[in-house]
C-alpha positions, 0 to 999 in steps of 0.5 A: 436241574442245576446249571452245571449238570444241565450244561454237561447234559447239553454238551454230551448231546453234541458229542460225535458218536465215536467220542461218546463211546469213550469212558467218562469219569463217574463224576463227569457223567451227566445225570438223567434228565429231570425228576422222573416219575417212578413205578416199581412193580413187585410180583410175588413168587414169579419165577425166572422162566415165567415170562415169555421174554425170559423163555416161556413158551406155554405162556405169552406175556405181551406187557412184560415183553413190551417192557423188554422191547422198550427197555432193558432185560437183566439176566443176573438180577438177584433178590436178597432172599428166596422168601418175601419179607426179607426181600421187601425189607431190603428193597425199601431200605437198601439194607439186608434184612438179616442185619435185623432180628429177622434172619430166617423165615418171614414175618408172621401176620401178628408182627409189628412194623419191621422198619424203623420210622427213622430209617431212610426208605424209598418212600421217605426219599421221594417224600423229601423231594416232593413226590406223591407216593403210594404202596398198593398191594402185598405189604408183609412188613408188619403194622403197628408198634405192638407185638402181636399187632392189635387189629382193632386199633389203627394200624399205626405206624405203618407205610405212611410213617415210612413216607407213603401218602397212601396205602391200600394193601394185603397185610401179608400174602394172598392166602393170609388169614386176615382175608381183608384189605387194609387202607391206610390205618384200617381194615376194610369192610369191618362189621360196625361195632364188632371186634375183628378176630382172625381165624385160620386158613380154613375159617373166616375172620369174625367181624368182617362183613366184606371179605376179599374176593380171591379171584378179584384181588389183583383186579382190585389192586390194579384198579387202585394203582391206576386210580393213584396214577390218575390223581397224581398225574400233575405231580411227580409220583412214586408208585410201589405196586405189589400184585399178589400174583402168582402166590398161592392160592392160585386164583386167576380171574375168570377172564384169564382162565384157559387162556394159557397152555400151562393150566391155572398157574399159567393163567395166573401169570397172564393175570399178572401180565394184565396188571402190568399192562393196566399200569402201562396203558394208564401211563400212556393215556395220561401221556406220562410214559416218556418221563416215567421209570418203570421197573418190574421184578419179583420178590423171590423165585417161583414155587416148583413142586417137583424140586421137593416132591411136593404134590399140592399146596396148602388148602384155603377157605376161598371166596370166589366170584366165579368157580364154574365147574370147579375151575379154581377149586379143583386145581388151585392146590396143584396148579404149579405141578400141572404147569410143570407137567404141561411143559412150563419151566417156572424157574427156567433152567436154574436149580432150586426154587422159592425157599432154596439157596440155589439160583432158582430161589433168587435169580428173577426177571428184572425189566426196566424202561425209561424212554430216552435213558434206558436203551430199548431192546437191550439185555444186561448181564450185570449182577444187581440186587433188589437192594440197589433200588434205594441207592439208584433212586437217591443218585437219580434225585441227587441225594447223597446217602448217609452212612447209616442208611442203604448199607447194602445198596449200590447205584446201578444207573450206569447199568440201566443206561447201558453205559460202558463199564470197565469194572462191575458195579457190585463187589458181590451180592449176598443171598440167604434162604428160608432157614438162614443158609447164606450164599455170596456171588462174586463174578462167575462164582457163587459160594454157599456157606455151611451153616446148618444147626442141630435143631435145623437138620431135619429141615430141607432148606437148612440141609442145603447148608450142610456143606460149603459149596462153590459153583461157577454159575456162568458155566454151570447155572444148574449148580451141578458141580461143587468146586469148593475142593478144587478151588480152595483159594476162591472158596476161602476168599468168598468166605472171608468176604461174607464174614467181612460184610457181616462184621462191618455192618455194611457191604457198599462203599462208604465215604472216607 
């Protein structure tokens, strides 16, 4: 830490408590101490109501609760999209994915790497500052330069070209057709001398001797993440850990089955919570917890079948370590529905779900812990986006963002620290659903833009944009009362702001 910043920090420690509460100009606020380790845990399809620290009663999540008790719980954290690839892109780059060629749906498993290797990412930021970094878990941002990707060639460029030192992951999602892990540039478990040929959900790939075992995937990923922490303990590190839970197919390991009151899905939430605990326990054992910022969140909202009348999930060719009595095979396709019937509210009191433009698609758990900096046992209603990670961590490292990077990322460190703020950090947050219907939230107000096209009118997610809608989501979190006609000035203002963000190519303030 440089001397002026250190002096400011030491001075602040001796301020009387009454003085310390006074507003301090942003350019005079001391930076948090040192260069902490950073762990971001990004769950898959975890809903706002899935954790006990967010109100779940049929599932107990002690490790997530520990993060909430030892850190800060955010109640207005938004994913940039209600599906995974766009959110993962924005998290890595600080840029909304709809500014790229991917403006609806997710990348297919055949897609090349979607992030330019010249673009600033979380990994390249940390690499510049001497950190060791790893991306372990669900990737879903593509591999290689060819379209379609050639799985029989080194999967390059990939996470390593974006700045990571190590990668072990699932290419797309828990049910993807590769049914394999990738380590750095290679498919794990190939049959020597045979080509790797992908089939479909109900067939096994050719040329793969060792398939992923579905009810051991999260355990394997947690083992890899813990091993990375072990070998990186003597250096600053960044771990981007992406469990596949709780994405379909719902396949909790046998050690979690029957342990919740919400059926197989609740048990899968327990497995995810266990993986979080594995990280926290490893940090404790290595005596690294005090100097590690841990963030736990989700890539989009949860899957709620009752929202759409959906009765079951897709069928998969499963490979299970244990399926005693059909514990998994008989229930995995209806796991969310059975959880709802048991009284578990996957997205809490919110409207919508994964894929949707409504709050249940975007508002997700967001927990942050950094002892001595993030105040323990507190909550924060500040509106933040997962796109804010790059600007926040750049600020933490003293890195000034260039104008051609992190175009939609805001530094939310003041909210993490619990500082008093006279104004919101973000002017607004933009979200979009699976079919490219856009929303924008500013303060209490959320606008949904009419944006459906003729070829999309029969799609249920496109229909959500059939008309312009306006909701006061603080007073009406279930978005039951459209106020667009009653509040024309607010409607016009938010439509104009959304248009401005699109046309100027960025939404964060830029240096003059």
